[in-house]
N, C-alpha and C positions, 0 to 999 in steps of 0.2 A: 310642606315637605312630606309629611306622613301620607297624605292623599296621593301625591305623585308616586311615591314608592309603592303604595298599595295598587294603584292602577297599572304600574309597570309589571308588578308581580302577576296581576290578573291576566295581562296580555301575554306574558310569558307562559303562564299556565294554559291559556286557551290555545296558543300556538302549538305547544308541545302535545296537547291532547289531540288536536286535529291531525298532526303529523304522525302520531304514533299508531302502529297497527293495533287493532283492538285485541285485548287479551282474552284468551279462552279461559274464562273464569272457572268453569266447572272442572276443566283439566287441572288448572292451577290449584284449586282447593282440594280436589280429590286425591292428588298425589301425596297429600299429607294426612290422609285418613289414618287414624290411630289404630294400631294392631297390638293386641295383647295375647301372649301365649302361655302365661302362667299366673298363679295367684301371687300378686305383687301389690303390697299395701300402698306403694307409691304410684301405682298405675290405675287408680280408680278413674272412672269416666263419668261425666255429668251430662244430663239433659236439662233444659230449662228455657226460660223466656226473659230473663233479666230481673224479674221480680219473684221468681220461684225457681228453685233448682233441686235436683234429685240426683244423688251421686251413688254409683253402683260398683259392685265388685266384679270378679271374673264371671259370675253367674248371670250378670245382666240385671240383677236386683240387689237388695241389701241383705244378703244371706248370712254373711259372716262379719258383722260389725266389730266384734272383738279382735279379729285378726287384723283389721284395718285401722284400729284406733290410734296407732302410733304412726300411721302413714297419712294419706289423704282420706279422711274419714268419710263414712257413708251417711252423709247428712241429707235432711229434708228440711229446707228452710224457705220462708217467704218474707216479704217486706213487712207484712202486718203481724207476724208471729212474735209477740213480746209478752213477757210476764213480769210481775212485781211481787216479791214476797211481802207479807203483811208487816207493816211498820209498827211492831208491838211496843217498841220503846219510844215511839213518837219523835224520832230523830228529825231534825231540820237541817237544811243545807247550810244555814248560818253557823252551825256547829263545826263545819269543816273550813270555815274562812280563817285565813291568817293575814295579818296586816304586814305589808311591805312598805318601807320608806321609799317613796318614789316621787321625784320632782318636789321635794320639800313637804310632802304630806303623806298621810297613811292611806294606803289603797289596799282593799281586801281582794284576795284571790282564794278560790276553792282548791285546797290542796290535800295531800295525804297526811293528815295530822297524826303525829306519833303519841302525844300526850295532851291532856289527860285521857284516861281510858275511854270515857264516854265520847269524847270528841273523835277519838280514833275510830270507835265503832260507828259513829255517825258518818264519818268520811268513807269507811269501808262499805257501809250500807248503800250510800248513794253511788258508789262505783259499781256495785253489783246489781243495782236496780235502777232502771229496768234492765232485763237481760233477754237476749234473743232466744227463741225456742227452737229446739229440734222437734218437728211436728210428728214424727212417726217413722218406724222402720219397717219397710215392706220387703220381704224376702221369701226365699223358697225354704220349705221344710221337707227335706229328702231323707227317706228311711232306707237303710241298707238291708240286704237280704237277711242279716242276722237280727234285725229289729232295732239296731242302734241308729242314732242320728248321724247322718253323713257330716263329716267335717271338711275343712279346706283341703286336706291332703287326699280326700276321696274324689276330688274333682280332677279329672284327667282329660287329656287331649283338648286342651283349651284353645279355641280359635275365636277370638273376639275382635270386632272391628267397629269403630265409631265412624259412620259415614257423615262427614262434616257438611256435605252439600244438602243432606236431608235431615240432619239431626237425629239419625236413627242408630241405636246400638244393637248390633246383632251378635249374640253370644252362643257359641256352640261348645259343648263339652260332653263328656261321658261320666257316668257313675256305674261302676261294676259292669262296664261294657254297654250300658244302655245310653242311647243318645238323647241329649236334651238340647233344644234350640229355644232361645228367648229373644224376642224383639222388644225394645224399650224405646218409647217416644214420649215427648212432652208437648202439651198444647202450647201454642205461642201467644195466647191471650189469657187463658185461665190457669189456675194453680193445680194442675193435674198431670198425672202420668198414666200411660196405658201400656199394657204389655200383652204379648201373644206368646204362649208357651206351647211347644210341640214336643211330646215325648210319650212313649209307651208306658212310662212310669205313672202317668196319670190313670191309665186303665187298670193298674194293679194297686192303686191306692197308696203308692209309695212317694208320690210327689204332691205336696199341698202348698198353699201360700199362707204365710204368717204375717201378721201385722202387730208389732209391739210398740208401745208408747213409753218413752223414757220420761224421767222427771228431771227438770233442769238442775244442774249443779250450782249455777250462779258463781262458778269459779272463773278465773281468767280465761280458761279454755273449757269448752264443752263439746265433746265429740258425739253426743247423742246415744250413749249406751249405759246411762245410769239407770239401772232397774231396781235400785233400792228405794226407800221412801215410798213404798206402795200405798200407804194410807194417806199421803199428802195430796193425792190427785184422784180424779174419778174418770173411768172409762165405761161407757154404757152403750149397749146396743139398743138404740131407741126405736128403730124401725127396721123390720126385716120383711122383704117381699120375696117373690119367687126367684128373681135374679138381680136383686139389689138390696142394699142395706144402708142405714145411716148410723154412724158411731159418733156419740157426743163426748167431748172432752171438757173437763173442768179442772183448772189449776187454781193458783192463788188469786190472780186477777184476770187471767185469760180463759177464754172458752172458745171452742171451735168445733167443727165437725169434719168427719171424713165420710164422703159419700162414695159408695162402692157400686159397681155394676159389672156383671160377669155373664158369660155365656154358659149354657147348660144348666142342669138342675143341681147346682152345688148347694151346700149348706154351711152355715157358720157355727162355730162353737167357741166357747171361752175356755182357754187353757189355764189362764191365771187372771188376776185382776186386770192386767193391762196387756194381755196376750190373747189375740184372737186368731183363729185358724179357719181358713176357707178350704173345705173338703169338696173337690170337684166330684161329680158322679163319674163312674167308670165306663161310661158308654162312648167316650170320645178321647182321643189322644191329643186334643187341642183345647186350650183354655185361653179365653181373652178376658182381661180384667182392667178396669179403669178405677183409679183412686183419685178423688178430687178433694183437696183440702180447702175448706171454706171457713172464713171468719164468721160469716152468718149464712145460714142455709138459703140457697136460692131455689126458685121454682124451675129454673132452666133444666132441660133434659141433660142427663149425663152422657157425654159423647162416647160412642163405641170406639174400639181400637181402630177400626178402619177410618172413622171420622177424625180421630186424633192424629193418626199417621198422615192422612191427607193434609190436615192443618199444619203439621210440622214440616212436611215437604214444601208446601207453598210458602210458609213463613221463612224458612231458611233460604229457599231459592230467591225470594224477594230481597232478603238481607244481603246475600252474596252478590246479587246483581245491582245493588245500590252502592253509592259511594265509591270509594277508591279501591284500587288493586295494585299490587307490586309483584312483578315476575322477574326472577333472577335466572331463568333458564338460559343456558348458553354461557354462563359465567364459568371461568376456569379456576377462580379462587376456591380452594377446597372448603372454605367456610360458607360459601354462598347458599348451598342447599340447606344447611342447618339454620342459617339466618332466615331463609324463606319459611322453613318449617315453624320457627318461633313466631314469625309474623302471622301466619295463617292461624295457628292454634291460639295465639293471643287474641285475635279477632273473635274466634269462637268463644273463648272463655270469658272475655269481657262482655260479650253479648249475653251469655248465659247468666253471668254472676253480677253484673254491674249496670245493667241497662234499664233500671226501674225509675221510680219517681222520688227516691230518697237516696242520700249518699250511702254508698255501700261500706261495709266494714272491710278491713284489709284482707280478710280471708273469705270475702264474698258471702255466698249463701251455701257454704259447705260446712264450716264449723266455726264456733265462736273463738275469737281472740279478743282480748280486752273486753270480755263479757258480751261480745256481739255488737259493740258500739262503733259507729263510724268516727273517723278522725278528719276534721274538716281541712287540715293542711294537706291531707292525701287526696282531696277531691281534684286537685290540679292533675295528678297522675291518673286518677280514675276517669276524668272527663274530657280533658283537652284533646286527646287523640280522636274522640268521636267527631269533633268539628273538623279536624285536619283531614280525616278520612271521608269527608263529605257526608257525614251523618249527624249534623248539628242538632237535629230534633231529639236525639238521645241525650246529648249533653244538656239541652234546655229543659228536659224534664226535671233534672236535679237542680238546675239553676232556678227554676220556678219554686222549688221547695224553700228557697231563702225567703220568699214572701211569707210563708207560713210561720217561720220562726223569727221574723224581724222584730216582733214585739219583745221577745226574750232578749235579743241582741241589744235592743234599745235599753231595756232594764239593766242589763249587765254594764253597759257603758255609763248609765246614770249612777249606778251604785258606786262606780269607781271614779266618778267625777269627770267623765269625758263626754264629748258630744257624739251624736250620730249613733252608728250601729257597730257594736263590737261582737264579731262572730265568735261563737263558742269553738272549742277545740274538740274535746271528747264529748260526744253528745248522743242524741237518740232521734227518733222520728219527730219528736215534738220540740227539739232544740233545747232540751234541758242541759244544764251544766253537770259534768261529772268531775269530782275532785281529782286533781292530778298535779303533783308537785312539779312536773315538767310541763305538761300540756297547758296548764292555766296561764303560763307565762310565755308561751310561743306567740309570735305575732305574724308569721309569714302566711298564715291562712287568711289574714284580713283582706289583702288585695285580690284574692282569687275570684270573688264575685265580679269584680270589674273585668278580669280576664274573660270570664264566661260571657258576660254581657257584650263585651267587645267582639268576641268571636261570633256571638249570635248576630250582632249587627253586620259583621262582614258577610255572614251567610245571607242575610236579607236586610240590606241597608235602607230601611224605611222608617217612617214616623211611628208606626205601630210598635216596632221593636224598641225604639227610644222611649216611648210611653210605658212599655211593659216593664222596663228595668230601671227607669230613671231614679225612682225613689230609693232603690237599693244601691245604685251607683253613687248617688249623692250622699246618702246616709253613711255608706262605707267610707267615702272620701272625707266626710266631716269628722268621723272618728279618727282617721289616719292623721288628719291635720291637727286635731287637738291632742293626739298622743305624742306628736313631735314637740319636744320641749325646747324653748328658746333659751340657750345658755347666754346669760348677759355678759360673761367674760369674753366669749369668743364671737358673739353675735350670730351664732349658728344654731339651727335646730338640730337636736340630737334625738336618737331613739335609745331610751334607757338612761341609767341603769334601771333594772327591773324587767329585763327581757332575757329570754333564752332563744338563741338563733336556731335555724333549721338544723345546724350541726349541734346536736344536743350534748355538748361537752363543757358548757360554760355555766358558772353560777350566776343566777339571775341578779343577785344583789350587786355583783361587780361588773356586769356586762353592759356595754353600750356601743352603739354604732356598728352593728354587724354589717359586713359589706354587701351581701346579697340583699338583705332587707332594706338597706338605704337605697339601692338601685331600684328595687321593686316599688318602694314608696314613691320615688320620683316618677317612675313610669306610670303607675296607676293614677296618681294625682293629675298627671298630664292628660291621660285618657279621660278622666272625669271632666276636666276643663273642655276637652273636645266635645264631650256629650252636651255640655251646657251650650256651646256654640252651635251645635247641630240643632238644638231645640230653640235657638233664637234667644237664649238667655245671656246675661252678662257673665263674664268670667268671675269666679270667686276671688276676691282680693286676698283672702286668707290662704287659699290654696296656692296662689301665685307667690305669696310671701314665703310660704314653707318651701316651695320648690327652689326659689331664688336663694334662700339662705340655708338649705339643707346641708348638713355636714358633708365634706368630701369623702370619697371612699378612702379608707385608711391605707396608707402605703408605708412600707418600711423596707429598706434595702432593695428597692426597685420592684417589689411584689405587693400584691394586696394581702392584707392581714385578714384573718377570719372575722375579727372584730377589732375595733380601735383599742379596746381595753386589753387585748391579748397580744402583747408585744412578743410573746414566745409562741406565736401561732405555729411556727415550723421547727421549734427546738424542743418543745414539750411533747414527748411521745403521745400523750393522751390526746393532744389537739391535732394529731395526724390520724385519727380514727373517726369512725362514724361518717356522716355525709360530708363530702368535700364541697359544701354548699357555696363556697366562694366561686366555684365554676358556674353556678347558676346565674351569676351576675351578667355573664355574656354567653348564655347557652339557653337556659329557660327564658331569659329576657333578651330583648334586642339592645342595640347600642343606645345608651342614654347620654345626656350631656356630662354626666359624672364620670364616664368611662374613658380610660386611656388604653387603647388596644395594645400598645407595646407593653405596658405594664401587665395587661391581662395575659398576653402571650408568655411572658416570663413567669407569671403565676401558674399558668397551666403547666409549663415544663417542670416547675418545681414540684407541684402536686403530683404530676405523673411519675416523676422519678423517686419521690420520697414518701408517698402516702402509704399507709398500712392497708392495702387493698383487701387483705383477708378480714378486716374488721369494718365492713361496709354493708350496705343494703342494696336490694335489687334495683332500685331506681337510680342509684349512683352511677351506674354504667351508662345508661342512656343520657343522663345529665352531662356526663363527661363527653359523650359522643357529640351532643349538641354544641358544647363549647368548642370542641375540635372542629366541627363543621364550620361554625361562624369564623373561627380563626384560620380557616383555609388549611387545615391539616387533616384531609380526609382519611389518610392511612391510620391516623390515631383514632378517628371516629369508628372505623371498623374494628380496630384493636380493642377499643373500649367496649363495644357491644359484644364482642366475642371473648372477652378476657376470661381466662381459666381460673375462676375463683368460685368457691362454693356458693356464695350468694348470687352468682350469675349463672347458676345451673338451671336448666330447663328440662323437666322430667318428660317421660314419653308422652304424657297427656298434655304437655305444654305448660304445666304449672311451674312457677319460678320458686324453687326450693331455697329456703334460707338456712334453717337449722332445725333442731328437734322440736322446737315449739311451733315454728312457722314453716310447715311443710308446703304451704302455698302462700304466695304473696302477690296479690293482684296489682299493686302499684308498679311492680316490676314489669308486668305485661303491658300495662298502660303506657309506662315510660318508653318501652321498646317501640311501641307503635308510634308514639309521638316523635321519637328520634328518627325513625325510618321515614316517616312522612316528610319531616323537615329536610332530611338528607336527600330526598328526591325532589320535592317541590320547592325547596328553598325557603326564603323569608323576604320580607319587604325590602326592596332596594337591591336585591340580588338577582342577577340575570343569567347565571350559569346553569346549564342543565345538570341535574344530579350533583349538586355541589358537595354533598357529603360522601361521595364515593371516589375512590382513587382512579386516576386516569392512566392506569398502568396496563390497560388491555385485558385485565383479568375479570372485569365486572361488566356484564351485559344487563343493564337495568332498564326495564320497561315498566311504566306506570301510567295510570289514568285515574282521574277523579279525585286526586289529592289537592289540598289547599295549602298555600304558603303560610308559614308562621309569621306572626307580627315581627 
């Protein structure tokens, strides 16, 4: 049945693509170029390549980091840039473990221990270490006629534009009537930016370039402007040539270099321990500069600005011409243009911030949240859209990371007495656990690997793909099957107690059988069985037994509860906040044998009418839209995507603003792209064109290159 639905969807997709007029992608993308006219801390712009990002202010560089620290900060981050403070107290992760009574035995979880003091400190240490680094701050040093340093208020006549098609930021402004033009680009393979500065201020010595190196705060948030602790790290000019230099950095555990290359006969000086200034000669009103951040020095030549610009133009053109595109031109619904803007900018931002070989953090490569660590439950929102938009190779880079950390997942499962691979929640590049009183008990990240593997197989259904992911798929399924506990009284397998659902409002010790997780368990175990059959293997009797006897989705008064243990799911005000993850049961997920669509529709209506939408997160709106689309309520799908709620706000740069802590939130961008792809290309077994869009004559939806959802 699944194969028939998949083939039908593929035929539908092929037919639509052949009939559709080809979209002018450059025109589509370029009409959403970002334009900035003032110093606005929420209007920062980024360039990057998915594993490196560089975020700039209205000057085109990182000139005023303190002015932007409470907005979208001026970060410089890479995938490899991590640091660890010295463990002077010899803390061990075991000191953060707490025993929970689960399934009649004690099971340990790494949590935020409160007492005794040493255990609390150990827990805190492992949360803070490792932490992601801000690698450096590259900006302009502008001097006014009176000899004082120019501040943000001295920057006038701002005319800045991000050319999305080429990945180029062009920044024009004046200082005391003098014009300055700055071009900023990033290389699409290497961790470097290049800039071209034109101004007569260069010939008067009033415009220089500064490079400052901050020290990590190792706090929950790090925006890259901590210039205290000057004696705790080292910055050294280790090599200076006529038009190039190498700067070596040494922190607690991390070391890296910045390789510089410039035009003209400039010279470098050290203004402070970690503050270096490039003084251009005064013979030219043009300066070109490349800054390459390297974990280890390479012998490769440093690209010029021209070479970097050419690389950026080629890389971005290739990206935009690959995969899918959606065009709402000609729509009369007043929300259409804004939705299209969000779609285009979300593609740009996720390519810049999330397209590397490791799971991204929720704030990408801009600034640290949760100490810079990725959350594996968020990888669904970070990665699924790449596959649906016809760019599965980006998703698969992260999917392959699971191989690297599988040994740690196996040890975690063994420590807790389970089979297979238990995937970490809050982690790092090496898959280490980070203590979290909520995160350690989440389970909805467990099936994600099976989702990624299945999407990879749909992109290229061959034995090579099956062999590539089979051990991860089977190991994941083995854990899921062993985590499901057979209740002898009911004869049903249940999940918990000892779980926290995706809606993080329930106590682990009391919670069992969350609705979304039950459905996800069934779907993923079924996919794992299909993988066994594709490989010519016998079905697993254990997996079949768990699927056959898995607890039903909990129903009360004709609607699905958030969890079977929460009979007050819709009467307790607290339980109508956070993620309405019950909608993921038939939104993120397809129909499973556990689902009753009539009950799901009543559940959707109740959630829509009574949820505290002001207390939600950015991916809740696309999740709701996907549920609405599957339930054939396309008007509600659009209403959800465009709901006027703070956490569904998209800034001028395309970032999904949440609150004062999370001024950008990339799961929201990824969720938006996932929902729109599904609303256009549909899902397995669905044959209607653009099923997620109203048929009221107000939506003119053209798309190409998208893939249907499972």
